[in-house]
C-alpha positions in Angstrom: 6.5 -16.4 16.4 3.7 -14.2 17.9 0.8 -12.8 16.6 1.3 -10.1 17.3 4.3 -9.6 15.1 2.7 -11.2 12.3 0.3 -8.2 12.3 3.5 -5.7 12.1 3.6 -3.8 8.9 6.4 -4.6 6.7 5.7 -1.8 4.5 6.4 0.4 7.5 10.3 -0.8 7.7 12.1 0.4 4.6 14.0 -2.6 3.0 17.1 -0.6 2.2 17.8 0.4 6.3 19.5 -1.5 8.8 17.4 -2.6 11.2 17.8 -2.9 15.0 15.7 -4.8 17.1 15.8 -4.5 20.9 13.9 -5.8 23.8 13.9 -8.3 26.8 14.0 -12.1 27.2 11.8 -14.3 25.5 10.0 -11.0 24.1 9.9 -12.7 20.5 13.3 -10.7 18.9 14.2 -13.1 17.0 10.7 -14.2 15.8 10.6 -11.1 14.2 14.2 -10.6 13.0 13.7 -13.8 10.9 10.1 -12.9 9.4 11.8 -9.2 8.5 15.0 -11.1 6.6 12.4 -13.5 4.8 10.2 -10.6 3.6 12.9 -8.2 2.3 16.4 -9.8 2.8 19.5 -9.0 5.0 21.3 -10.8 7.1 20.4 -11.2 11.2 23.5 -10.3 13.4 23.7 -11.3 17.3 23.1 -8.4 19.9 23.2 -10.6 22.4 26.6 -10.7 24.8 25.8 -14.5 25.9 24.7 -16.2 22.5 28.6 -15.2 20.9 29.5 -17.9 23.1 29.9 -21.5 21.6 29.2 -23.1 25.1 25.5 -22.2 25.5 22.8 -22.8 22.2 20.3 -24.1 24.4 20.1 -21.9 26.9 20.5 -18.9 25.7 18.1 -19.5 23.1 20.4 -19.1 20.0 18.5 -19.9 17.2 18.0 -23.7 15.8 19.2 -25.1 12.8 15.1 -24.3 11.1 16.3 -20.4 11.7 19.8 -21.4 10.5 18.6 -22.4 7.1 15.8 -19.7 6.7 18.1 -17.3 6.7 21.8 -15.8 7.3 22.8 -15.6 10.7 26.3 -13.9 12.4 28.3 -13.5 15.4 26.4 -16.5 17.2 28.4 -18.8 19.1 31.9 -17.9 17.6 33.3 -16.9 20.9 35.6 -19.8 22.7 34.2 -19.8 26.1 37.2 -18.9 28.2 38.0 -16.0 25.7 37.8 -12.3 26.4 35.2 -10.5 24.2 33.8 -7.2 24.6 31.8 -4.7 23.3 34.6 -2.5 20.8 35.4 -6.8 19.8 31.4 -7.0 18.8 31.5 -3.8 17.5 34.4 -4.3 15.2 33.0 -7.3 14.0 29.7 -5.6 13.1 31.9 -3.0 10.8 33.2 -5.7 8.8 30.0 -6.7 8.0 28.1 -3.7 6.7 29.9 -3.7 3.5 27.6 -6.7 2.5 23.6 -7.0 2.7 22.0 -5.1 5.2 22.1 -6.1 8.8 18.9 -6.6 11.0 20.9 -6.3 14.2 18.8 -8.3 17.1 19.5 -8.4 20.4 18.6 -7.8 24.6 22.4 -6.3 25.5 21.6 -2.3 25.9 25.0 -1.6 25.9 26.2 -2.9 21.7 23.3 -0.9 20.7 24.2 2.1 22.9 28.2 1.6 21.4 26.4 0.8 17.9 23.8 4.0 17.9 25.8 6.4 19.9 29.8 5.2 19.5 32.3 3.8 21.5 35.2 5.5 23.7 38.4 3.5 22.4 39.6 2.3 25.6 43.2 0.3 26.0 42.8 -3.5 26.7 42.7 -4.8 30.4 45.4 -6.0 31.8 45.3 -9.5 33.1 46.8 -8.6 36.4 44.3 -6.2 37.0 41.6 -8.5 35.9 42.6 -11.1 38.6 42.9 -8.6 41.0 39.2 -8.0 40.1 37.7 -11.4 39.7 39.1 -11.6 43.9 37.2 -8.4 44.9 33.8 -7.8 46.0 31.1 -5.7 44.3 31.2 -3.5 47.1 34.6 -3.3 47.4 34.8 -2.1 43.4 32.2 0.3 44.2 33.7 2.5 46.9 36.5 2.5 44.7 35.0 4.2 41.4 34.9 7.7 40.5 31.9 9.7 41.1 30.9 10.4 37.6 31.4 6.7 36.5 29.2 5.2 39.6 26.3 7.6 38.5 26.1 6.5 35.1 26.0 2.6 35.1 24.4 -0.4 36.9 25.7 -0.8 40.6 23.7 -4.5 41.0 25.7 -5.1 37.8 29.1 -6.9 38.4 30.2 -7.0 35.2 29.6 -3.4 34.2 30.9 -2.0 38.1 33.8 -4.6 37.2 34.5 -3.6 34.0 34.3 0.1 35.0 36.9 -0.9 38.0 39.1 -2.3 35.4 39.1 0.7 33.3 40.2 3.1 36.3 42.8 1.0 37.5 44.2 0.4 34.1 44.5 3.8 32.9 43.9 6.4 35.9 40.3 7.9 34.2 37.2 6.7 34.8 35.3 5.5 32.4 32.9 8.3 32.2 35.5 10.7 30.9 36.3 8.0 28.7 32.7 7.8 27.6 33.2 11.6 26.9 35.8 11.2 24.4 33.5 9.1 22.0 33.8 9.3 18.3 30.8 9.5 16.0 28.5 6.3 15.9 28.9 2.9 13.4 25.5 3.7 12.5 23.8 6.6 14.0 19.8 6.1 14.6 18.8 8.3 11.9 20.2 5.6 9.2 18.1 2.8 10.6 14.8 1.3 11.5 14.8 0.9 15.5 12.5 -1.3 16.8 11.7 -1.6 20.7 9.6 -4.6 22.2 7.6 -3.4 24.8 6.4 -6.2 26.6 3.5 -6.3 28.6 5.2 -7.8 32.2 2.2 -10.7 32.9 2.3 -11.8 29.4 6.3 -12.1 29.2 7.0 -13.7 32.9 4.0 -16.4 31.2 6.7 -16.9 28.1 9.7 -17.1 30.4 8.2 -20.3 32.7 7.0 -21.7 29.8 10.2 -21.0 27.6 12.5 -22.3 30.2 10.5 -25.6 30.7 11.3 -25.9 26.8 14.6 -25.3 26.9 14.7 -28.2 29.7 13.4 -30.8 27.2 15.7 -29.8 24.4 18.4 -30.2 26.4 19.5 -27.6 29.1 20.5 -30.0 31.3 22.8 -31.8 29.0 24.6 -28.4 28.3 25.3 -27.8 31.9 26.9 -31.3 32.5 29.0 -30.3 29.0 30.5 -27.3 31.2 30.4 -28.7 34.6 34.2 -29.4 34.4 35.4 -26.5 33.3 32.8 -24.1 35.3 33.8 -20.6 36.6 31.1 -18.4 37.8 33.8 -15.5 36.9 34.0 -16.1 33.4 31.4 -14.1 30.9 30.8 -16.9 29.0 29.0 -18.6 32.5 26.6 -16.0 33.2 23.9 -17.4 30.9 20.8 -17.2 32.9 20.1 -20.2 34.7 23.4 -21.9 34.1 24.7 -21.2 38.0 21.1 -22.8 38.9 21.6 -25.7 36.8 25.1 -26.2 37.6 23.9 -26.0 41.5 21.7 -28.9 40.6 24.3 -30.9 39.2 26.5 -30.5 42.9 23.7 -31.8 44.8 22.8 -28.5 45.7 18.8 -28.1 44.3 16.4 -30.6 42.9 16.1 -30.0 39.5 12.7 -28.0 40.1 14.0 -25.8 42.5 16.8 -25.3 39.8 14.3 -24.5 37.5 12.0 -22.1 39.7 14.9 -20.1 40.4 16.6 -20.1 36.6 12.9 -19.0 36.2 12.8 -15.6 38.5 16.2 -14.8 37.4 15.3 -14.7 34.3 12.3 -12.4 35.2 14.5 -10.3 37.0 16.9 -9.9 34.1 13.9 -8.8 31.8 13.2 -6.2 34.4 16.2 -4.7 34.3 16.6 -5.0 30.7 13.1 -3.1 30.5 14.4 -0.1 32.8 17.0 0.4 30.7 15.4 -0.2 27.6 12.5 2.5 28.6 15.4 5.2 29.8 17.6 4.7 26.9 15.6 4.0 23.9 12.5 6.9 23.8 13.1 7.6 20.2 13.4 4.2 19.1 9.8 2.5 17.7 7.8 0.7 20.5 6.4 -2.6 19.3 3.4 -4.6 21.9 4.5 -8.5 21.1 1.8 -9.4 23.1 
């Protein structure tokens, strides 16, 4: 837990309201969520699209046994490695938890928080044949066929987001932007929550990212990659864990462990930069916290 987390005045966080904690990787979100849960009660709910999968525990920094014993946690590691899982699946699972104790929802997947607080369009499931066709296309090929409104509203460097938009257009004949324009009321409007955004300084966060990846290696990240080697498929969402591709490349003899480690740290820093950009653009109404 970082020192600044310890300095957050919990008296400013109403104990009866849901708490949302968003921020880039390695910014101390989970430590803050655990402290709030221990002090005020509540269930910690995962809002990270990679921590839902069963096959990556160390590499996605899922809560360890001590954290799980310290407070109740939900939606961590409960999805099979080869299963389809979307923001719609996640939102329905969160809805099922709302009848219980106060929720403390923590993670780095901005799309989850956006759907939670702004609503989610009820888009039909993508047929398997269309998904298989999308898997075979390049990012450039998919972007070229998107409708302008959708292309303007998504990160065109994010293959998962582009592929989702392409699949929706192909499956329904209507662009993702049009579907989103017809969105139902949100499950948890922002006004009903305490919304916290971790504003981590770049250099501080970069140092933490490097230190954390070294800790992951010490705690068995390479063995975790070995366990996924036989079923490795980079197109599966579960295989998008930051550092997975680099460790698999090492196991294939393409990189030394040092090279894999350095490449994974660079990838993590780039991912954190994208997260910061997204949060700044879309979470201006959230309370910013400097965790350094």
